[in-house]
N, C-alpha and C positions, 0 to 999 in steps of 0.2 A: 430259369437262369437269366441273368442280365447279360446283354450282349454289347452295351454301349458304355458301361461304367467299369472302371478298373476294380478288379477284385483281388488286389494283392495284399491284403493284410491290413495295415494300419494307415488311415488317412490322417493327415497332420494334426488337425485340431481335435480329433476324437480320441487320441490316445490316453490322455489323462482321465477321461471319463471311463473308458473301458478298463483301465488299470484298477480303478476303485471297484467297479462292478455295480450291479443293481439287484440286490437280493430281494427287493420287493416284488420283482417280476416272478420270482420263483415260488413265493408263498411259503418259503421255508426259512428257518433261522440257521445261522452258522453253528456248526459244532466242530470240535477238535477231532480229527480222524485218528483212529487207533492204527499205528503202523503195522500192527499184527492182525488187522482185520482180515477175515478169511476171503480174500479174492486174489487170484493169481496175478503176478506181475508180468506185464507184457514183455519186458526185456528178458525175462527168464525163459519165455516160450519161443521167442523169435530167434532165427539165425542171423537176422539183419538188425541194425539199430532201429529202435523205435524212439521217436523224438517228440518234443513239445516246444512250442514257441512261448516264451515268457518275456516279461519286462523286468528290469532291475528292481523296481519297486516291489515285485512279488517276493523277492528274496528276504524281505523283512517279515514275511508271514510264515511262521513255523508250520501252520496247518498246510499251506501250499507246498513248502519245501519237503515236508514229510512224505507227501504223496509223490511229488516229482522224483525224489530219490528212490522211492520204492519201485515205481512203475517204469521209469524211462532211463535210457542210457545215452541219450543225445538231446542237445538243446539248440534252439535257434533263437537269436535275439529278435523279438517281435518288432522292435523299434530302434534300439540304441546303436546298432551297427550299420545303419543306413548313413548316407552321405550327410544329410542335413544336420542331424544331431552331433556328428563327429566333427565336421568341418565348420568351425565358427568364423573362419576368415582365411585369406591366403596364408598358408603355412602355419595356421593356428588350429589346434585340435583340442577337443574335449573327450577324454578317454574314460571318464568316470563310470558311466553306465556299462560300456562294453567291457571294461576291465573287471567290473564286479561279476558279470555273467560268466566270463571266461574263467575267473578265479573259482567261482562256484562249481563250474563243470570239472575243473581239474581236481578240486578237493573231493569230488564225489565220483571220480572215474568215468566221466561222461565225455563224449566227443562234442565238438562244437562245429555246427555248419554256419558259415558266415553269410549273412543276408543284409544288404546286398551292396556291392561296390558301386554300381551305377543304377539309378532309377530316376526317370524323368520327373516323378512326383516328389522326390526329396532332394532336388538340386538346390544347394544353398544360394541365397540371393546374390552373393558376391560373384558366383559363377554364372548365374543367369544374366547378370549385368556386367560381365567381364569386359574391361575397356581395352585390352590389348588385341593384337591381331590373332588370326586363327592358329598360327603356329604356337604362339604363347599360350593360347587357351588349351591346346592339346597338351602342351608341356605341363600346365597346371593340373590337368586331369591325371596325367601320368604320375606326377609327383604325389598327388593324393593317394592314388592306388598303391604305389610302391611303398609309401609310408605306412599305410594301414596294414598291408600284407606283411611287411617286415616286422611290425610290432607284434603280430600274433603268429609269426612263423613258428611252426612246430607245435603250436597250441590250438590252432584252428585247422581242421583237416581239409576243409572245402569252402569254396565261396561261390555264391551266385555272382558271376562277373557282371551280368546285366539282367535287369528285370523288365519284362513287358515291353519289348522294343517294337512290337508290331500291333497294328490296330485290328479290330475285330471284324469289320465288315468286308474289307478288301484284302487284308493281309499285307498291307503296305507298311513300310517303316514309318513309325511316328515321327512327326517333324519336330523333334526335341532340339534343345540347344546343342546337344552333342552331334546330332546329324547336321544341323545348320553350320556348326563351326568346324567339324571334322570330316564331313562328307559321307557318302552312302556306305563306304566300307569301314566305318568307324568301329563297328562291333568286332571285326576281326582284329583290329589294332588293340582294342581293349583286352582281348584274350591273349594276345602276344605280350602285352605289358604285364599281365598277371602271371604268365608263365615265366617271364624274365625275373619277376620279383621272387618267385618261389617255384623252382622246378618240380617239387614234390607235391604241390598243392593240387587238389582235385578241382577242376573248373567246370561250372555248370551254367547253362542258360535256363532261366526260370520264367514261366508264363502261365496265364490262366486261359481258359476257353479253347484249348487245343482239341478238346473232345467235341465241342459243339459248333465251333467255327471252322468250317472246312477251309476257307481261304487263309485263315491264320495258320492252321496246321500245315497246309501245303507250303506256305512261305517259310515257316520254321524248318521244315524238312529240306527245302531247297538250300537254306542256309547251312544246315548240317552237312549236306552233300558237298556243297562248295568248300566248306572248311576242311572236310576230309580230303578232298581232291587237292587242295592247296597246301595241306599240312598245317593248317591253323590249329593250335592246341585247344581241344575241348574234350572233356571226360564224361560229361553226362548232361541230362536234361531233367529239370524239375517241372513236373506236371502239377500245377496248383489244383488241388482237389476240393475246390469250393463247390460242393454238390448240393442237391436238394433231395427230398424224399421222393420226388417224382421225375427226376432227371439229373444228368443226362442218362440215356440208356446204357446198360452195361456193354452192349455191342460197340458203341462209340468209344467207350473207355478202353476196351480191349484192342480195338483197331489202332488207337493212338499209342497205347503201350507197345504194340507189335512194331509200329513204325520206328520207335526209338530203339527197341531191342535188336531189330534186324540190322541196324547200323553199328552194332557192337558197343553202344554207349551204356553207361550206368543210368539207372532210373531212380529218381527221387519222387515219390508221391508226397509232394509238399503241400503245406497249408490246408490240411484236411479238416473240413467241417461239413456237416450235413444239415441244412435248414429243414425245419418242419412247418414253419409258419409262412410259407411263400405267398399265400393269399391274404395274409394279415388278419385273418378272422379269429385266431387263437389268442386268448388272454391268459391261459394257463396250460400247463403240460398236458399233452394229449397222448394217451396210452397207445391208441391205434397207430398214430403216426410215429410214435416212439419205437414201436415194434418194426415198422417199415424202415425206419432209420437204422435199426439194428441189422436188418437184412442187407441194406445198402453198404454198411461198413463191412459186413462179413463177405459179401461178394467182391468188394474192392480188394480187400486183403487177400482173398483167395486168388484173384487175378494176378496180384503181385507175386504171390508165392509160386505161380506156375512158370515164371521166367527164370532163366539160369541164375543160380545163386550168386555168381560173381558180378552180375549186373544189377543186383538188388542193393542199392545204396542205403535207403532208409525210407520209412514212412514217418511223417511229422504231422502231429495234430496242431492246428492253428489256435491254440489256447488250451487251458487246463479245464476250467469249469464254465458252465453255461453263462453266468452273469459277467464273466470277463470278456466275452466274445465281442469283437469289433462290429459284428453284424447288427447288434441292437442299435447302435448309433447310426450305422450306415443306412439302414432301412427305416429307422425310427419306429420300431415295433418290437414287441417281445420276441425272443428266439431262444431255442434250446438245442444248439447244434453240436455240442461237444460230448466227451465221454463221461464227464463227471457233472453232477448237479451242484446246486449252490452249497450244499453241505459237504461237498467233496466225497460223495458216495458214487460208486460206479453205476451207470445207467445200463439199460438193455444194450445200447450200442457198444459199451465196453465188452460185454459178454459176446457180442457178435464178433468183435476183434479176437477175443480169446478163442472162440470156437474155430475160427478160420485158421489160427495158428496151430491149434491142437490137431485139426484134421490134416494139416500139412506135415505133421511129424511122422 
């Protein structure tokens, strides 16, 4: 696992590449999946939502949407609901991608988890270079949040209010423009603004590395305790599950899950993918590591199923099929981290997910 680079999903310049995918890495040709193919749908086995992160461009692919509609009942925007693609200038918005994804979800009876209202890596340039004073800067952030939440009120059930606010090594607040302009207590104010915009919205803090970075985990848990003591509204935590075939250990995962659960918050196992090519030596699918990947998915889902049902918000895969993964571009190497292969056929990891759900019934 990487401890110094952000593992949040999509990095700005890589999205277009990952949206198209790279089937050459798989050694397989695309085929149109049969919606009646004999594999069980995760959404019919789980008592909690099972989601997938997609981009609006994926909606033009009947092959993808057929599988998405069969298997999942929750979606997250991989890119289009972040600040940079929506906010094209002060008071100016681009809703096309986000609207398309929300419309698709409504048409197919799926919930939408909003990702993310604030993230330092997708801050629009006009906000990074804001010329007004700090009070005006905060008002601009608030206006953006209120506008976005209002547009999707009643249509988006939850939002990651902020993403990855703490660093890995020392668990300190990142020195983002939001911290510089709004002060150290800015996260609490962001949550208050979100609650003001929609009292019924579920509000999440989302981050990676809480399993393997003890300083970051402790910092986030201190924040949660502080919020609960002060009455700052927060409903849940998103644990980004960017995993690998060889780590982090299940014990570290369950310890982190328990930390969230004992605080009475909802848990979102967000951004799930499991790398098998961590050493960069693989040029094609490896069956042995694929079977380990299956067991990793199975043990993670089993750990989630052991927590109280009312605290199980969702499990979300960070991509549909292997060639679409952001990890190929991020690490510049082949990778096969998801539940479906290039032909949109379920992999062993898919059946690990199925087995864990069946054993929980």
